[in-house]
Structure formats: C-alpha cells, structure tokens
N, C-alpha and C positions, 0 to 999 in steps of 0.2 A: 384408508385415509387417502385423500386426494393428493396427487403429486403437486409439488410446489411450483413446477413449471409445466407448460402445456406440451402435449405430444403432437407431432405433425403427421397426419395420415394422408399420403399422396397416392391416389389411384384414379384412373379415368372411368372406372366402373362405379356409377352413382349408387347402384344397389349394394355393391360391396362396401362402399363407404358408409352407407346407412346402417347396414347390419353390424359391421365390425366397429363402427364409431359408437353405436349404442352399447355394444358389448364392453368396450373400454370405458365408456362413461359410467355404466352401471358398476364397473369395478372401482370407480372413484377417481378416474383420470379426467383431466381437462383435455379435450381433443379439438384440434384445429384441422380443417380439411382443405385439400387442394386437388383439382381434377386434371391439371395439365402441367407441363414443365415450366412455362413462364409464370403462372400464378404460384406454383410451388416455390420457385426461386425468389419471387417478390416477398412471399410470406416468410420464408426462411431468413431473408436478409433483414426483415423488419422486427423479428423477435428472436429470442434465444430459446432454442429447443434442446433439451437434454437427449431426446430420442426422436428419431424419424422412422416411420414405417413407409417404405418406398417401393412402388411398382416400377419395374425397369422399362416396360413398354408404354410410354406416355406420348400423348400428342405433343407437338404436331406431327412428328415423323413416325413415332411408334416403334422404333428399332431398338433392339437390345444393346447394340454397340453405343448408340446415343445415350441410352440409359446408364450404361457403365461409365461413360464419360461424365455424365451428370453426377454420378455417385462419387467419382474421383474429385470433381470440382467442389462438391459439398464438403467432403472430408478435408480437403485442402484449406477451405475457408474456415472451418471450425473443427479442428482435429479432436476436440474433446467430445463431440456429439457422437452418440451411438446410432447406427443405422441398421435396421432390420429390413432386408430386401424381401419383398413378397412378389412372386412372379407366377404367371400362368405357364411359363416355359420352364420345364424341369430339367433342362440340359445340365449335366454335371459340370461341363466346361464353364458355363455361365456362373454357376454357384461358386466354383473354385476361383474364378476370376474376381467375383464380387468380394469374397473373403480375402483374397490377396490384396485387393485395393483398400481393405480396412473395414468392410462391413462386419457388424457384430454377429449376424446370423443370416441364414437364407432359408425362407419358407416357400413351399410350392402350393399353389391353389389346387383344390380347395383346402383352406387352412383349418385345422382342428381348433375350435375356440379355446379349449383348455390349454392346448400347446401354446397358442399365441399369448394368453395371459401369463403363463409361466415364463416364457421368453422375455416378454415385456418387463415383468417384475425383476428378473435377473439382470436385464440390461440397466434398469434404473438403479438397482442396488450397486452395480459396477460403477455407474456414474458417481453415486454418493461416496463410494469407497475411494475412487480416484481423487475426488475433491478433498476428502479427509487426509489422504496421503500427501497431497500437495500442500495443504494447510500445515500439516505437521512438518514437512520438509522446509517450508518457509519459516516456521517457528524455530526449528532447530538451527537453520542457517543464521537466523537473526540472533539467537541466543549466543552463538559462537563469536559474534562480532559486535554485539549491541552494547556500546558504551553509553547510549542515551539513557539507560535505566540504572546506571551505576552512580550512586551518590547518596549523601545524607544531609546536605545543606538544606536549611528550611525553605529557601526560595525555590530550589529545584524540586524538592519533595512536594511542595504546594502545587507546582505546575503539573507534575506527573499525576498527582491525585485528581486534579481538575480534569485532565485528559481522560483518565480512566473512568471517572464518574459519568462523563458525557458519552463514552464509547458505546454504551448499550443502546443509545437513541440513534436516530437518523439525522440529528441536527448537523448542519455543516460546521466544520471546525477550522478556525484560522490560527495557524501557528506562526508567531512572530519571534524574531531573534536574529542575532548577527550570523554571518556566514560561519559554518563549521560548528554550530552549537548542537547539531543532531536533530534538525527539524524533520527530515524524512524518516529517521528511525523512530521518532515519537509518533509520526503519522502511521507507520506500520504497526506500532503497538496499539493504537486506537483501532485500526482495522482488525487486528487479531483478537481483540477483546469485544468486538461487535458481533451482531447476529449475522453479519456478512462474511465472517471469517473463512467460510468454505468457498467464497467467491474470489474473483481476481482482485489483486491490488495493482493498479496501473499508475506508475509515476511518469510525469512529463515535466521537463524543465522549460518553462515558458520563455526564458531568456536565452535559450541555446539555439533557437531556430528563428529565421526571418518570418514575417507575418504570413506570407503566402504558404510556406511549408508548414508552419504551425497550424494554420487552418485545416489543411489537408490531413495533418497528423491527428488532430483532435476529432474532426467530423467525418473524415474519409472522403473518397472521391469515386466517381464512376469512370470507367474506361473511356479515354478520348476527351476528357473534360479539359485537359491542358496538355501541352507538349511534354512527353515523357510518361503520361498516364496510360501505360500499356495494359493495365488490368484494373479491375475494381479493387478498392481498398476500404476496409470497414471503418477504420479510425479508432482512436483510443477511447472515446466515449462508448462506442459499441463494444469494444473489448472489455470495458469495465462493467458491462451490464450485469447486474446482480451482485456487484462488489463495490469497490471504492476507487474513485479517481482522485489522484493526488496531483494538484497543480502547484508545482514548486516555482518560486520566484514570480508569483502572480503580479507583482508590481511592475514587471517588465513587459506586460502584455499591452499591445497597442489599443487605442480607444476603439477602433473599428472592430477589432476582435472581441473586445470586452462586451460589445453589444450582442454579438452572436452567442457568446458564452452565457450571458444573462438570459437570453431567450431559451437556450437549451435547459438551463436550470429551472426556469419558471414553468415551462411547458412539458418538459420531459421528452421533447422531440428534437432530433438533430437533422440537419439537411446536408448530406454529403455534397461536396463541390461538384457541380454539373448535374445533380439529381433533380427530378421534378416531383418527388414525393418524400416526405419526412420519414424518419425511422424512430420508433419509440424505444427509449432506454430507461433503465432504472438504476441509478448510481447514487452513492453517497459521496459527497464532495468534502475533501480535506484540502486546504490550500495553505501556502506558506510564503513568507516574504521577509527579506531583511530591511525592506524600505519602510518609511513612515507613511502608511496609507492615509492617515489623518491629514498630514501636510500635503500629500498629493491631491486630496480632495479639495483643499483650499486653493491649490494652484491650478485646478482643473485638469490634472493629469490622470485622474482615476474617477470613474463614474460612481456617483453616490448610490444609485440603485443597486449596482453590483456589489458595492462595499457592504451594504446592509444585508445583501443576500448571502454573501460568503461568511460574514461575521456572525454566525449563529452563536458560537462560543469562542472567545479569543484566549489562547494559551500562549504566554510569553516564556520562552526558554532563556534563562539568564546566561550571560557570557561566562567563560571560565574564570575570569578575574574576580567574579562575584561568588565563586564557589571554592573558597580556600579550603573548606572542610573536605571537599571531594578530590582535591588534587592528588594526594597520596593514593587514594583508592583507584582513581582513573589511571594514574601512571602504572600502578601494579597490574591493573587489568590489561593494559596494552603490553606490558613486559611479558605477561603470561602468554599473550597471543604471539609474541616474537620468539618463543622458546625454540621453535624450529630453526631459527637463524643461528643459534648457539652451537659451537662444536660438540658440546656434551649433551645438547638437547634439553638443558635445564634453564628455566627462566632466570634472568639476572635480577639482582636486588638493588635497591637504591641505597647508596651510602648517605650518611647524615649530611655531608657536604653537598651531594647532588640534590638531595631533597630541599636543602636551603636554597640552592640555585633555582630550582623549579618554583619555589614559593616566591622568589624575588622577580620572576619574569612576568610580563604583562599579558602574554598569550593573545596577541591580536588574531591569530588563526584558530583559536579555541580548540575544540576536540581534534580537529583535523591536524593542527600543528602539533599537538601533544602526541598523537599517534605517530606522526612522522619522526618526531624527536626521539621517541622510545625505540623505533626501528633503527634509526641511525646510531643511537648510543649503544644499542645491543651489538651491532656489527663492529663498532669501533672498540668496544670493551674486549673483544676477543675471548681469551681464556679467563679473564678476571671475573670473579663471582659478583662483585659489586660495581655499579656504575659510579664514576667519579665526575666532578664538574668539567674536566677537560674532554669528556665524551659528548658534551652538549654543545650545540652549534653557537649558542648565544653567550656562553661563559666568557667573560673578559670583554665583551662588546657592549655591555650595559652595566650600570652601577646597581648593585642589589638594593632594593628598597628597604628602608628601616621598618621594623615591625611596629604597627600603630599601637600595639599592646605592650610593648617593652619586653615581651617574652623572647627567650633565646633559643630554646629547643623547639623542634617541630611539633612535638606533642603539646608543649605548653602553648605554642601559637594557635594550634587547633582549638584547644580548650578556651583560650582567651577570646578568639574570634566568635566561638559559639556563644559565649557569655555576652559579648557585645550585641550579637543579633537578637538574643532574648531580651536584653535591656531595651533595644530600639523598638522591638515589637510591643513591649509593654507600654512604652511611651506613646506609640502611635495609637494604641487602643485604650488609653487612659487608665492603664492598670488592670483592665478586664482580662482575666486569665483565660476564660473560655475563647474569646475572640482572638487573643494572642496565640493560643495553642493552634487554633484553626489556621491562622496566617502562617505559622511556622511549620505546618504539616505534622503536628504532634497531637496526641490525645491529651486531654486535660490532665490526666494522671501522669503522663509522661513529662509534661511541662512542670508539674509540681515537684517531681523527683529532681529535675534539673535545677529548679529554683533552690531546692534544699541543698543540692550538691555545691552550687556556687554561692551559697549564703545570701540569696536574694529574697528570702522570705520576709 
C-alpha cells in the first residue's frame, strides 16, 4: 500500500536516485527527489515529509560537516520527521554523530536494497505509532478536563450531535457562542472524530496578537524579512499541515488579514512574510467567534466571501443560563476535578442550598466561571463534605431568581424545565414528534417515553 505522504530522497548522484527511487516506488511509496542542499531545503519546506533519505555530502560544498549541520537544522524544523542518513563515507564517527543529532538510522553505500526497504518500513511504522500515541495522549488529556461534552439539555445535545455528524467530512466548521461556552473544546472533539485525528490540532487566538504578529504567526516568515526575524519560521498553517487549524475569535481579525486567510483557504497555498514562493498546505479549518458575524457583514467589518468560506456548517453552543438541566452535572464534573485541592482528597458535594444558589445565578462567564467557582468553593469549604451557599462568591450579592415552573426542589426544577423544553419544541414543529425529537437531540422513541412520563400524550 502506498504511503499517505511522500518520501524525500536527497542525493547528488542521479544514478543512485534513479535506481533507489524506482525501488521505493515499486514498493508502493511516493518519492520526491532532490539533488543538492538548496533544492532539498526548498522541497522540504514546501511539503510535509514523514521520512527523508539524506546523503550527507551534498553540493555546493560537499562536506560531511555541512551535511551534519543540515541534518540538525532539518530535525530542528520538524522534530517528528524520521531521517535515514545514506553516505558513501563509512566513518563510525560520522554515523554516531548523525544518530546523536537524531537520525533514525545510518546506511553506508552501496546500500543493500532489501535492507533499505526494511529500514524505510520500520521508520514509517514508527512515525505512525508516534502519531497514534500523540492522538491518544491528546484524547486522554481532553477527557480529563473536557466539560464541553458533559450535558443532557436538548439544545446542547443537538449542537454536539451536529458537530459529530460533520466531523468525518472536511467541511469547515464555524462554532458560535458566548465566551466561556467551550468552543475550543468542541473544536478539539471535531478534530479527534475526523480522519485527521492523527494529525496536529493547532489553535490560534486571532484576538490575542496585533495584525503584523498574527500574519507572521499564521503564515510564517523568512529570516531577515523584518526586524527581529533572526531565523525562518514555518507558521501555524504549515504546522497544521495534515491536521486541523482552529482560528478562535475569527471576528477580531482585521480586514487586510481576512483577505490573506481567504486566499490560503481557497488555493491551499500560503506565502510566508518576505518569501518569494508559496508553500502548499493541507488543513481542515475550524473557526469560532463570540461576535455576530451576520451583523459585522452588514456593517462592512467582515468580508462576505470569507464568511461563506468558513461557514461550511455553523454550530451554536448555548450559554450556561440556557442549560439548566446541565448545571448540576457540570458542577459535579468540576468538583471531581478539584478533589486534589481537598485535605482528604475526596471531591466535595453540593448541598441543596448551594445547588439552589447555582440555579439562581445568571453565569455570565459560562463554563469558565463555573469551573472557577467550584475551585474556589472547594478551597473555602475546607474539611466540610458539602458546599454551602457561603462558599460561593456571588451568594448574597444577587437576588435568587424565582423558578418559572413553580418547583421548589432541584430535581423538580430539572424535570419541570425539561417538560417546558419539550412543550416548546412541539409547538415550534406543529406537534410533529419526529422533527421535535431531532431538534431536542432525542430519538423518536426517547421522546415518546418522555411524553408519556410527563402526561403530554
């Protein structure tokens, strides 16, 4: 089976490249060739190679020391790339130095074809394994902190269901919602459920950097292109090659930069600052904003062509105040994460009074505010097993809201709010149960059970 990414064969001997290039192609690999150090560098910067077969003695100088310096620079630029050094100089010192610098293996000419194929296959298997390990590490790290996937409110479940359905495609995704609703965590979920899950997930906050720095961060720059550019920088588009680029706070991007991002998305080429040739990249775009891009379009603050390019599928994350059903689950989730802050190492529980106080709060900071509140309350509770209203920062500073359902206990409020959401969905869809179930994120059979439970049949 052909490798999913090309191999780079670098050697100044055209006959060697012809023979061994054919050998590798016959084995099912895509092979790109380069005959000197400048062309090898340009080719390497333009594409992502999991494996490079590198001759040390290359023009223009042909020295081993220069070849070792080139090896070090290559591995510094892309540490995940495996390099098999192939050299006509069989000095043990050179092979040891190459391995010390990070080369995967060192082969001396003439190279046994069978040995080369085995070493190449092992190197590619190592690349695949490292990517799987990184994806698993990312997944586990996310699972330990991911409150974006905790919830059962219909509006939230509908948003997550939409995101998961579109994950398998390469369609761009636009995630909208207030600050603190978990937009980046949902973007990571889309990435991990996509075919690009073994590739990188590169997030960048478009509102955190001024325009000039953001352009360099996104597209990269070449050495000497501006004051302080002391070395080449690949940029985040290139870092995300083969994976997902997440542009957070897209609405904060300037109009001038919007044009350049649009061009990169349309053509698949990026132009580093100060460069004279574009670099090809393959990225899946997920973007997010808390701003109303529709209104920004009308005001001329956001480009219409970029808007339709990033809005492949729009997913809205509801604010916490619209997720009354999820509040106890999320609070418990964060309390479990805070167990290490407790003297006895056991997660604290919510008292009925504390749960009522949480339900009465408006949560302008959404999940971020709730996480902070649970951390703070855990510390203030000390040895007490249950959190009390006095452990919360807002208790006494705002008047608790009356329940719109008339329910008094937390469980009764949850059930009453669920019933209200079901009734509203039925009204919106003219009583159509199939459409109502889909809007609520339920199966039709699940909706029928709830209708029977609440006497809505």
